[in-house]
N, C-alpha and C positions, 0 to 999 in steps of 0.2 A: 705495433700501433698503426692504425689506418693513416695513410699519407695525406696530410692536409696542413695548411699554414694557418688558416683562420676558421674559427668555430662560430657559427651563427646561432643565436638563440632567438627564435622567431615566435612571438607570442601575442595573443589577444591582450588588449590593455587590461592592466590590473590582475594578470594571471601568473605573476611570479617570475617573469623572465630575468629581471635584474638580480633576484635572489640566486637563481641558478648560475648566472654569470659570476656573481661574487664568489660562490663556492668553488667553481671551476678555476677561477683566477688564482686560487691558493695552491693549485698543483704546481709542482716544480717545472713542468714542461711549458707553463704559460707565463706571459707577461702580466704584471699587475693591471687591474682595471683603472687605477688612478695612482698618482704620485703622492707619497706621504713622507714627511720628513723623518719619521721613525720607521721601525720595521713594519713592512706591509701587513704581514699576518697578524701582528699584535694590534695594528690599527683597525683591522677588520673585526677582530674580537672586541676591541674597545667600542667601536661604533655599534655593533649589535648589542653588546652588554648595556651600553648607555641607553639605547632605545628600549631595551627590555626593562631596565630599572624604572623608566618612566612610562611603562605600558598602561597605567591607569589613565593616562592622558590620550591614549590612542584608541582607535577602533579599527576593525578590519576594513572599514569603508575608506579610511584615509591614509593608512600607512604605506610608505614606500621605502625602499632601502637604497636610495640614491645618495651617495656620500661625497661626490666630488663633481666638479665641472666637466671632467673628462668622461663621466658616465652619460654620454649622449647616445641618441639613437644613431645607427650607423650612417645615415645620410645627412646628419646634422654637422659633421665635421667640415670646416672650410677646406678648400683644396690646398691651402698652404699651411695647414695645421702642423706645427713642428712635432708635437707629441705623437700624432698619427704617423708621420713619416718615420719617426724613430722606431716605433714598435713594428711597423711593417717591414723594416729593413734589417732588424736584428734576427738572431737565430731561433728565438723562442716563438711559440705559438701565441695566438691572440684569441680572445673571446669578445664578440660584438653582439649587441642586442638591438632589437627593433621589432616593430609590428610589420605585418605583411606589406602594408602600404609603404613603409620606409624602404624596404628592399625592392619593391616594385619601382619606386621613384629612382632608386640607385640604378636599377636596370634600364629604365627609360632614358636616363641621362648618360648611358654607355659608360658607367663607372664601376659596374659590378666586377668586371674582369680584373680590376686593380687589386681585388681581394682574393683572387685565385691562388692556390687551390683551397676550396672551402668545403666544410661539412656542416649540416644543419640539424639542430634540435628544434622540432616544432611542437609547441604546446597546443593542444586541441582547443576548440571553442568550448567554454565551460558548460557543464551540464546544468540545466535549469534548476534553480534552488540551491546550488552549491555555493560555497563561500566565494570562489572567484567570480561566479555569475553575479552574486549580490554586489561585490566590489565594483564590477564593471557597470552594472545597471545604476547603482546609487551615485556613481561619479559621472554618469552620462558620457562614458568613454566610447564614443561611436566613431569608428573609422570611416573616413569619407569615401574610400575606394569601394565600389560595389564588387570588386573582383577578389576580395580577400579569400585566401585559400589555406586554411590551417589544417592541412592534411598531408599525408605522404602516400603517393606522390603529390607534389605541389607544382602548379604550372602558372606561368605568366600568360595572360590572355592575348589573343591576336591583336596586333597593332601594325601601324605603318612601318615601324622599325624592325618588325619580325616578318615582313612580307605577308602580314595577316595570317600567320600561323601561330598556334600556341607553342610555347617554349617551356621545356622542363626546367624547373628550378631546383627543387629538392626531391630526390627519388630514394628508393630503397638502397641504392648504391652509394649515396652520399648523405644519408640522414636517417633519423628515426623520429617517431611520434611518441609523445608522453601526454597522458591525459591530465589536463589542468587540475581537475578536482582531486586526483591522486597525489599531486604534489602538496596539496593543502591538507596533509595528514602527517602524523608522527612518523609513519613509515615512508613518507615521501623521499627522504634522503636515501634509504636503502633501495627504493625503486629506481631512483635516478642513477645511483651507483651501479646497479645491476645493468642498466641500459648502457652506461658508459663503458663498462668492462666488456660487454657482449659486442658492442659496435665499434668501440674505439681502442680497446685494449689497455685502458688505464682506469683506475678508480681513485676516488678521493679518500683521504685519510679518515679513519673513524673518529679522530679527535675533532673533525670539522662537523660531526653530527650534532654537536652541542649548539652550533650556530643555527642549524635547522630547527632544533628544539626551541631556541629563543624566538626565531622567526615565526614558527607555528603558534606559539603562545601569544605573540603579538597580533597575528592576523586573525586569530580566533577570539580575541578580546572584543568586547562590546562596550562602547562608551556609556 
């Protein structure tokens, strides 16, 4: 397995980043994304199944799979967050989510090194007319940063803290790109799993594919 402590899922708004993080957090190498009083894997299934059962009340424009207060963007944790300190200090790996702007803010505040060593999964800007594109547009999810860079390699723009030089963030050596619109298909789970195995040396259990099927049926529903 590629050597890293923290896995970043970097995604345009409404493009499935939390869903990917939920799936990866079920792998035995990773810490849970949130604390649940019962078995974590059972709780994840429960949450997805509960949303799936009520899918007539959802549309692909409104659904998200945020289940807990600890499913924050990476730069939203306070510096004294107890849960964050615990997972960063134990032996397991972690998966964090955020938009490009969130990671750039972390970098600008000299806090990114606290998450080293890291590997990144970048979801591309969605293709015009695709489901993630419609989700993004219909919810007016516009990032404020003009420097968003959902590509591999991905770079932070020149600034005073970088001596006005661009700085590599995610490259082919520590990340890979997944097309957003490909995630929003029934085969999205297999495509993600293939990328994980090729780049990180692990894959998700096929039993977790049912969670992707539930999610796919939710995000393709129309109210």
